[in-house]
N, C-alpha and C positions, 0 to 999 in steps of 0.2 A: 558101640554106637550104632543104633538101629536106624535105617532109613525112615521108618515111620515116625520116630520122635525120640529125642534124647533129653530127659529131665536133668536139670542141674540146679544145685542149691547154692547160689552165691551169697556172700555175707552181707551186702548192703541192706539196711533195715527199711529203706524206702524205695518206691518204684523208680526204675530207671527212666530217664527222659528218652524221647525218640532219638535225640542226638547220641546219647550214651549207648543205646541199643545198636545204633548204626555203627558206632565206633567198635564195639565188641564184635559185631558181625564181620566188619572189615578185617580186624586183627586175626580172627580165627581163619577166615578164608585166605588170608595172606600166608599163614602157616600151612594151610592145606596145599596151596599152590607150590610151596617150597618142596613138598614131597620128601620130607626128611624121614629117617628111619625111626620106628617106634621100638623102644627098648623095654624089656621086662626083667625085673630082678626080684628075688625073694629075700626078705629080711624081717627082723622083728618089728613089731608096731612102733616101738620107740625109735629105732634106727630110721624107719620110714618117715616118721614125723620130723625127726631132726634133719632129714635130708630135704625137707620141704614138701612132703606129700600131704595132700589134703585128705583128712579123715572126716567122713560124714558123721554129723552129730547123731547120737543114739545107736549107731552101728556097733556091733560087738565083733572083735577080731581075735583070732587065735594067736598062738605063739609065733607063727610065721605068716607073713602077708605078702601078697603079690603087688609090686609097685610098678606102675606103668608111666613112662616118661615119653613125651613126644614134642616135636618142634624145638625151636631155639637151637642150642648147640649142646655139646656134651657137658660143658661146665655150667650152663644155665638153660635148662629145658624150658620151653614155653608152658608146659603143663606137666605136673607130677601128681598122680593120684593113687590111692589104695583101691584096687579093683580086683575082683575075682572072675570077671567075665572075659570073653574072647574079644580081642581088639584087632584092628587092621595091622598090617606089617609096616605100612608107610602112610604118612598123613595124606598123601595124594589119593589113597584108596577111598577116602571119605567123600571126595567129589565136591560137594557144596555144603554150606552151613547157613541156615536161616532161622532166626528167632521168630516164633509164632505167638507166644503168650508168656505172661509173667504174672505171678500171684503170690500171696502170702500163705505159707503152710504152717507156720508157727511163729511165736513171738521172736522178732529179730531175724527171721529166716524167710527168704523169698525164693520161689522156684521159677526157673526159666525153662520153658519147653521149646525145643528146637527140632527142626527136621534136617536131614542130611541126604546127600546123594539123590536118588530117584524121588525121595520124599519132597525135596525142594521143587523139582520139576512139577510134581503133582500139585503142590501148593500154589505154584505160579499159574498152572493151568486153571485151577478153580478161581483164582483171583481174576484172571482174564475173562472167565465166563461171567463172574459177578459184574465186572465193569461193562461188559457187553450188554447184560440185562439192564443195568442202570442207564446206560446210554440210550437203549431203546425206549425205556419208560420216560426219560427226561428229554428225549430227542436231542441229545448232545454227544459230541465226541468225548472220548476218555479224558482228554486234557481240558475239556470244558465242563466236566461234571461238577466240580466244586462251585463254580460260578452259577451253574444251573440250579444246584441244590440251595444255594443262598437266596436266589431269586424266588424259588418255590417257598422257602421258609418265610420270606418277607411278605409274599402274597398271602400266605395262610394267616399271618399275623394281622394284616389289614382286613381280611375278610372276617376274622374273629371279632375285631373291633366294630365293624359295620353291623355284624349280627347282634352284638351286645347292645349297640345303640338302638337298633330296630326293636329288640325285645323290651327295652326300657320305654320307648315311645308307645309301643303297643300296650304295655302294662298301665301306663298313665292314661291312655285312651279308655281302656276297660274300666279303670277306677272312676273316670269321669262319667261313663255310661251308668255304672252302678249307682253313683251319687244322684244322677238325674232321675233314674228309675225310682230310687227310694223317695225322693222329693215328690214325684208325681203320685206315687202310691199313698204317701202320707196325706197329700192334699185331697185325694179322692176319699180317703177314709174320714177326713174332717168335714166332708160335705161341701167343699168350696174350693176356690182356686187359691194358689199361693200368691200373696201380695207382699211386696217388700215393705220393710219398716214396721214399727210397732205403734205408730201414730201417737206416741207419747203416753200410751195407756198402760205402761208397765211391760216388762219383758222378763224372760227367764229361759231356761233350756229344758227340753224334755227329750228323753230317749225314745225315738219312734222307729227303731230298727225293725224292718220287716224280717220275717224268717229267711235265713240264708243270705242276708246282706249285713255283714258285720261292720261295726264301727261308724255308722252314720247317725247324726243327731241333728235336730232342727231347732232353731230359735223360734219362740212364739211370743205373742203379746196377748193381753186380755182386752177384749172388746165386749162391753156390756155383760161382763161376767162370764163370757165364753172365750175359750182359747182361740186365738186367731194366728195362723201360721205366718211367720214373717218372711218366709221364702229364702232363708239363708241356710246352706247346707255345708257342714264341715265333715270331711272324710278323715277318719283316723286310721292310718295304715300301720 
């Protein structure tokens, strides 16, 4: 068990909840504080598994394996594992235990990574530094950070809605300006001003889109054989 980190492959196929992780952490630290002796025995792989030792999936073992038991009591240890590495003499030598991450490593297998001893202190020191940095950025005490973050998220949401509304209003205004410009240019090209209505002299539609102004068309009527603009512009977006 290294201070920097101890990977563990628990059997649950789904992520643990925060409450479950806290319960595991409390149980492990309780056994650490009991400072019970760590025992080591050599036996065959079958004997070890029959004794309740946890064998890692995919690992290959020889004719004789090292079985490490710790915590609990002689009749029912808290943990029994097959292991070839060096371990502490007593559980109290571990100091502290803290889960820092969990993830999937294979189908049906999840890996927990934890820190122990001095590694826990370093992890807590970095967490304190992060809280201090967030507190400075949000101008809030550590116990007020959640509320400050929620207010910031709500404010960002409202600003985003205001920005979208402003952009829509601006787009509508620009579309109106384009339509007005197209009508004025069409009237100028027709040699007269735009007059509403077709005076009962017939009507139709003509595409009079100037270059670069898509989607506008004007209604027109016929006056004495000449097209006369009716002054109505529809904008197709």
